[in-house]
C-alpha positions as CSV (number, residue, x, y, z in Angstrom):
1,X,-15.0,19.2,-18.0
2,X,-17.6,20.2,-15.5
3,X,-17.0,19.8,-11.8
4,X,-20.5,19.5,-10.4
5,X,-20.1,21.4,-7.1
6,X,-23.5,22.2,-5.7
7,X,-25.2,23.5,-2.6
8,X,-28.2,22.4,-0.7
9,X,-31.0,21.6,-3.2
10,X,-33.9,24.1,-3.3
11,X,-37.2,23.0,-1.7
12,X,-38.8,22.8,-5.1
13,X,-36.2,20.3,-6.3
14,X,-36.3,18.0,-3.3
15,X,-39.6,16.2,-4.1
16,X,-38.1,14.8,-7.3
17,X,-38.0,11.0,-6.5
18,X,-34.6,9.3,-7.1
19,X,-33.6,5.7,-7.3
20,X,-29.9,4.8,-6.7
21,X,-29.2,1.4,-8.4
22,X,-26.3,-0.7,-7.5
23,X,-25.2,-4.1,-8.7
24,X,-25.3,-6.2,-5.6
25,X,-25.5,-6.2,-1.8
26,X,-21.8,-7.0,-1.0
27,X,-20.0,-4.1,0.7
28,X,-17.8,-3.0,-2.2
29,X,-16.9,0.6,-3.2
30,X,-19.9,1.5,-5.4
31,X,-22.4,-0.2,-3.1
32,X,-21.0,1.4,0.1
33,X,-21.0,4.8,-1.5
34,X,-24.5,4.3,-2.8
35,X,-25.7,3.5,0.7
36,X,-24.0,6.5,2.1
37,X,-25.3,8.8,-0.6
38,X,-28.9,7.5,-0.2
39,X,-28.8,8.1,3.5
40,X,-27.5,11.6,3.1
41,X,-30.1,12.5,0.4
42,X,-32.9,11.2,2.6
43,X,-31.6,13.3,5.5
44,X,-31.7,16.3,3.2
45,X,-35.3,15.8,2.2
46,X,-35.1,13.7,-0.9
47,X,-37.3,10.7,-1.6
48,X,-34.5,8.2,-2.4
49,X,-34.6,4.5,-2.8
50,X,-31.4,2.3,-2.8
51,X,-32.0,-0.8,-4.9
52,X,-29.6,-3.7,-5.6
53,X,-30.1,-5.9,-8.7
54,X,-29.3,-9.1,-6.9
55,X,-27.9,-10.4,-3.7
56,X,-24.2,-11.0,-4.2
57,X,-23.3,-12.8,-0.9
58,X,-20.6,-11.9,1.6
59,X,-20.7,-11.7,5.4
60,X,-21.8,-8.1,5.3
61,X,-24.4,-6.3,3.2
62,X,-25.6,-2.8,2.4
63,X,-29.1,-1.8,3.5
64,X,-31.1,-1.9,0.3
65,X,-34.2,-3.2,-1.6
66,X,-33.0,-6.3,-3.4
67,X,-34.7,-7.3,-6.6
68,X,-33.5,-10.9,-6.4
69,X,-32.3,-12.5,-3.2
70,X,-32.1,-15.9,-1.4
71,X,-32.8,-18.9,-3.6
72,X,-34.1,-16.4,-6.3
73,X,-30.6,-14.8,-6.6
74,X,-30.0,-13.8,-10.3
75,X,-27.0,-14.3,-12.5
76,X,-26.2,-10.8,-13.9
77,X,-23.9,-12.0,-16.6
78,X,-24.9,-11.2,-20.2
79,X,-28.4,-9.7,-20.1
80,X,-30.8,-11.7,-17.8
81,X,-34.3,-10.9,-19.0
82,X,-35.7,-11.8,-15.6
83,X,-33.7,-9.0,-14.1
84,X,-34.8,-6.6,-16.9
85,X,-38.5,-7.4,-16.3
86,X,-38.3,-7.1,-12.6
87,X,-36.4,-3.8,-12.7
88,X,-38.9,-2.5,-15.2
89,X,-41.8,-3.5,-12.9
90,X,-40.1,-1.8,-10.0
91,X,-39.6,1.4,-12.0
92,X,-43.3,1.4,-13.0
93,X,-44.3,0.8,-9.4
94,X,-42.1,3.4,-7.7
95,X,-42.0,5.9,-10.7
96,X,-38.7,7.6,-9.8
97,X,-38.0,10.7,-11.8
98,X,-34.3,10.0,-11.9
99,X,-32.3,6.7,-11.8
100,X,-28.6,7.0,-10.8
101,X,-27.0,3.8,-12.0
102,X,-23.9,3.1,-10.0
103,X,-21.3,1.3,-12.1
104,X,-21.0,-2.4,-12.8
105,X,-24.0,-4.1,-14.5
106,X,-26.4,-1.3,-13.6
107,X,-26.1,0.6,-16.9
108,X,-27.1,-2.2,-19.3
109,X,-30.0,-3.3,-17.1
110,X,-31.2,0.3,-16.7
111,X,-31.1,0.9,-20.4
112,X,-32.8,-2.4,-21.2
113,X,-35.6,-1.9,-18.6
114,X,-36.4,1.6,-19.9
115,X,-36.8,0.7,-23.6
116,X,-40.3,1.6,-24.6
117,X,-41.3,3.1,-21.2
118,X,-43.7,6.0,-21.3
119,X,-42.2,8.9,-19.4
120,X,-39.1,7.0,-18.6
121,X,-36.9,8.3,-15.8
122,X,-33.8,10.5,-16.5
123,X,-30.9,8.1,-16.5
124,X,-27.6,9.2,-14.9
125,X,-24.7,6.7,-15.2
126,X,-22.0,6.9,-12.5
127,X,-18.7,5.8,-14.1
128,X,-16.5,4.7,-11.2
129,X,-13.5,3.1,-12.9
130,X,-11.4,3.2,-16.0
131,X,-13.7,2.3,-18.9
132,X,-10.7,1.8,-21.2
133,X,-9.5,-1.0,-19.0
134,X,-12.8,-2.9,-19.0
135,X,-13.8,-2.5,-22.7
136,X,-11.0,-4.7,-23.9
137,X,-12.4,-5.8,-27.3
138,X,-13.9,-3.8,-30.2
139,X,-17.3,-5.4,-29.5
140,X,-17.3,-4.4,-25.9
141,X,-16.2,-0.9,-26.8
142,X,-19.0,-0.5,-29.3
143,X,-21.5,-1.9,-26.7
144,X,-20.4,0.4,-24.0
145,X,-20.4,3.4,-26.4
146,X,-24.0,2.6,-27.3
147,X,-25.0,2.3,-23.6
148,X,-23.3,5.5,-22.7
149,X,-25.1,7.3,-25.5
150,X,-28.5,6.2,-23.9
151,X,-27.6,7.9,-20.7
152,X,-28.8,11.4,-20.1
153,X,-25.9,12.5,-17.9
154,X,-22.8,10.8,-16.7
155,X,-20.9,11.3,-13.5
156,X,-17.2,10.4,-13.6
157,X,-15.5,9.6,-10.3
158,X,-12.3,11.3,-11.4
159,X,-10.9,13.6,-14.2
160,X,-9.0,10.5,-15.5
161,X,-12.3,8.7,-15.9
162,X,-14.0,11.6,-17.5
163,X,-11.1,12.1,-20.0
164,X,-11.4,8.4,-21.1
165,X,-15.1,8.7,-21.6
166,X,-14.7,11.6,-23.9
167,X,-11.5,10.5,-25.7
168,X,-12.3,6.8,-26.3
169,X,-16.1,6.5,-26.2
170,X,-17.2,9.7,-27.9
171,X,-19.2,11.0,-24.9
172,X,-20.0,14.7,-25.3
173,X,-18.0,16.9,-22.9
174,X,-21.2,18.7,-21.8
175,X,-22.8,15.4,-20.8
176,X,-20.1,14.6,-18.2
177,X,-19.9,15.8,-14.6
178,X,-16.8,15.1,-12.5
179,X,-18.2,14.0,-9.1
180,X,-15.7,12.3,-6.8
181,X,-16.9,10.2,-4.0
182,X,-16.4,11.3,-0.4
183,X,-15.9,9.8,3.1
184,X,-17.8,10.3,6.3
185,X,-16.3,12.7,8.9
186,X,-15.7,9.8,11.3
187,X,-12.6,8.8,9.4
188,X,-11.1,12.3,10.0
189,X,-11.5,11.8,13.7
190,X,-9.7,8.4,14.0
191,X,-6.7,8.2,16.3
192,X,-3.4,6.9,15.1
193,X,-1.8,3.8,16.7
194,X,1.6,4.0,18.2
195,X,4.4,3.2,15.8
196,X,5.9,-0.3,16.1
197,X,9.3,-1.8,15.1
198,X,7.7,-3.2,11.9
199,X,6.0,-1.2,9.2
200,X,2.3,-2.2,9.3
201,X,1.0,-2.4,5.7
202,X,-2.7,-2.7,5.0
203,X,-4.4,-4.0,1.8
204,X,-8.1,-3.3,1.6
205,X,-10.1,-4.3,-1.4
206,X,-11.7,-7.0,-3.5
207,X,-9.3,-10.0,-3.8
208,X,-9.5,-10.0,-7.6
209,X,-7.1,-9.9,-10.5
210,X,-7.5,-6.2,-11.2
211,X,-6.8,-5.3,-7.6
212,X,-3.6,-7.4,-7.8
213,X,-3.3,-8.5,-4.2
214,X,-0.4,-10.8,-5.1
215,X,1.5,-7.6,-6.0
216,X,1.2,-6.5,-2.4
217,X,2.4,-9.8,-1.2
218,X,5.4,-9.7,-3.6
219,X,6.3,-6.2,-2.6
220,X,6.4,-7.1,1.1
221,X,8.5,-10.1,0.4
222,X,11.1,-7.9,-1.4
223,X,11.4,-5.4,1.5
224,X,14.6,-5.1,3.5
225,X,13.0,-3.6,6.6
226,X,10.7,-5.7,8.9
227,X,7.0,-5.3,8.1
228,X,3.6,-6.8,8.7
229,X,0.9,-7.2,6.0
230,X,-2.8,-7.5,6.6
231,X,-5.3,-8.3,3.8
232,X,-8.9,-7.1,4.4
233,X,-11.5,-8.1,1.9
234,X,-12.9,-11.1,0.0
235,X,-13.2,-12.2,-3.6
236,X,-12.3,-14.8,-6.2
237,X,-8.6,-14.9,-5.2
238,X,-9.3,-15.6,-1.5
239,X,-8.3,-19.3,-1.7
240,X,-5.1,-18.5,-3.6
241,X,-4.2,-15.7,-1.2
242,X,-4.7,-17.9,1.8
243,X,-2.7,-20.7,0.3
244,X,0.2,-18.4,-0.5
245,X,0.2,-16.8,2.9
246,X,-0.2,-19.9,5.0
247,X,3.5,-20.2,5.7
248,X,4.3,-16.4,5.4
249,X,5.3,-15.0,8.7
250,X,3.9,-11.5,9.4
251,X,1.0,-11.8,6.8
252,X,-2.6,-11.9,8.0
253,X,-5.8,-12.5,5.9
254,X,-8.8,-11.1,7.7
255,X,-11.6,-11.4,5.1
256,X,-14.6,-9.1,4.6
257,X,-15.4,-6.7,7.5
258,X,-18.3,-4.3,8.2
259,X,-16.0,-1.6,9.5
260,X,-12.5,-0.9,8.1
261,X,-11.9,1.7,10.8
262,X,-10.0,-0.5,13.3
263,X,-7.7,-1.8,10.5
264,X,-6.9,1.7,9.3
265,X,-6.1,2.7,12.9
266,X,-3.7,-0.3,13.0
267,X,-1.9,0.5,9.8
268,X,1.0,2.8,9.1
269,X,0.3,2.8,5.3
270,X,-2.3,1.5,2.9
271,X,-0.9,-0.2,-0.2
272,X,-2.7,-0.2,-3.5
273,X,-1.3,-2.5,-6.2
274,X,-4.3,-2.2,-8.5
275,X,-3.9,-2.5,-12.2
276,X,-6.8,0.0,-12.7
277,X,-8.7,2.4,-10.5
278,X,-11.1,5.3,-10.8
279,X,-10.8,7.2,-7.5
280,X,-10.9,4.4,-4.9
281,X,-13.0,5.0,-1.8
282,X,-10.5,3.1,0.3
283,X,-7.7,5.6,-0.6
284,X,-10.0,8.4,0.6
285,X,-10.8,6.6,3.8
286,X,-7.2,5.8,4.5
287,X,-6.1,9.4,3.7
288,X,-8.8,10.8,6.0
289,X,-7.7,8.6,8.8
290,X,-4.1,9.7,8.4
291,X,-2.9,6.5,6.8
292,X,-0.8,7.5,3.8
293,X,-1.3,5.6,0.6
294,X,1.4,3.9,-1.4
295,X,0.0,3.1,-4.8
296,X,0.6,2.3,-8.4
297,X,-0.1,5.5,-10.3
298,X,-3.1,4.3,-12.3
299,X,-6.5,6.0,-13.1
300,X,-7.3,8.8,-10.8
301,X,-5.0,7.8,-8.0
302,X,-2.9,10.9,-8.4
303,X,-6.0,13.1,-7.8
304,X,-5.9,12.1,-4.2
305,X,-2.2,11.0,-3.7
306,X,0.4,13.6,-4.2
307,X,3.9,12.0,-4.2
308,X,5.9,12.5,-1.0
309,X,3.2,15.0,0.3
310,X,0.1,12.9,1.0
311,X,1.5,9.5,0.0
312,X,3.7,7.8,-2.5
313,X,3.2,7.0,-6.2
314,X,4.9,4.2,-8.0
315,X,5.1,3.3,-11.7
316,X,2.3,0.8,-12.5
317,X,3.4,-2.8,-12.0
318,X,6.8,-1.9,-10.6
319,X,6.8,-4.2,-7.5
320,X,10.5,-3.7,-6.8
321,X,10.0,0.1,-6.7
322,X,7.1,-0.3,-4.4
323,X,9.2,-2.4,-2.0
324,X,11.9,0.2,-2.1
325,X,9.5,3.0,-1.3
326,X,8.0,1.0,1.6
327,X,11.6,0.5,2.9
328,X,12.2,4.3,2.6
329,X,9.0,5.2,4.5
330,X,9.8,2.6,7.2
331,X,13.2,4.4,7.8
332,X,11.7,7.9,7.8
333,X,9.3,8.5,10.6
334,X,9.2,12.3,10.0
335,X,8.1,11.8,6.4
336,X,5.4,9.3,7.5
337,X,4.0,11.7,10.1
338,X,4.1,14.6,7.6
339,X,2.2,12.6,4.9
340,X,-0.3,11.5,7.6
341,X,-1.1,15.1,8.5
342,X,-1.2,16.3,4.9
343,X,-3.5,13.4,3.7
344,X,-6.0,14.3,6.4
345,X,-6.1,17.9,5.3
346,X,-6.5,17.0,1.7
347,X,-9.6,15.0,2.5
348,X,-10.9,17.6,5.0
349,X,-10.9,20.3,2.3
350,X,-11.9,18.3,-0.8
351,X,-13.3,14.8,-0.2
352,X,-15.6,14.8,2.7
353,X,-19.0,13.1,2.2
354,X,-20.6,16.5,2.5
355,X,-18.6,17.7,-0.5
356,X,-19.7,14.6,-2.5
357,X,-23.3,14.9,-1.6
358,X,-23.3,18.5,-2.7
359,X,-21.9,17.5,-6.1
360,X,-24.5,14.8,-6.6
361,X,-27.3,17.0,-5.4
362,X,-26.3,19.5,-8.0
363,X,-26.4,16.8,-10.7
364,X,-29.7,15.4,-9.5
365,X,-31.3,18.9,-9.4
366,X,-30.2,19.3,-13.0
367,X,-31.7,15.9,-13.9
368,X,-35.0,16.8,-12.1
369,X,-35.3,20.0,-14.3
370,X,-35.2,17.7,-17.4
371,X,-38.6,16.2,-16.5
């Protein structure tokens, strides 16, 4: 599998116009990274547009061109032909040489909009999760396979994601580039809060079934040592989470925030009870800030979390084991400090935003040469 590690693009490659396409405007992983990547590319001399298919609500939004917003907001389920037509019109108007489709619904809409286009852009699909988890039926698997085959290149956020693309969807190995996301240096510069009597546990993410926020709540309830749990994020399970935590002492639900920094500074550990992950940006942000990650070992988590060195890995779904590990960390301040330092160093040497931008610039240069 290719690790696309690049350097600064050559001046000849920079004029190649690029469009980064994301699903919506809400500040979720793919959208936030798309915004950061677009800004970095622009600073490095690329003509780069960040475009969202439709406004997706929330208190905070990424800075992007939105194809459908306000009362004109579009439903992205199935294949909305209004969205296809408007995306096609935008492509004809801006004429990007390369479209980088960032996860979610962007692949199907990009493929549909480019059908029959003269001199269509080179299409790069950014696979950010575990495709095996989402393609749950034979029909979905066949559809995703067909869409992946229409992509010119595919970036995989982790080696685990890349392996699934090749093994289960027949993607050619030479078409896949492993390109992890990265985090801005400001996370590496964050100060750590003074330890308190309780272990401060942070959950950041979409409050949705695959992120399994109830698993975090259950793990905390099974701990022997005193702890505090804070949920940061929004999603379809928000009402359920609020109802279940109303009478729970030491549990706080913050909602969506523009800046997770203050919450990472507050936390002793970040807990990830996800049922599936690619290489979550929040794990990188936490590690960079010196907040060790305690996570179910799914997807590409082990590519950032090394057990008992930079964080703790737990068998997927084993809530009792996660509670036990949190208790162990709470009683071992030296281990917590050691993991905090080691996690920062891992990000500093492998997962800074500059590393990720270099990887993506290398892939984009390759795509530009295909014109």
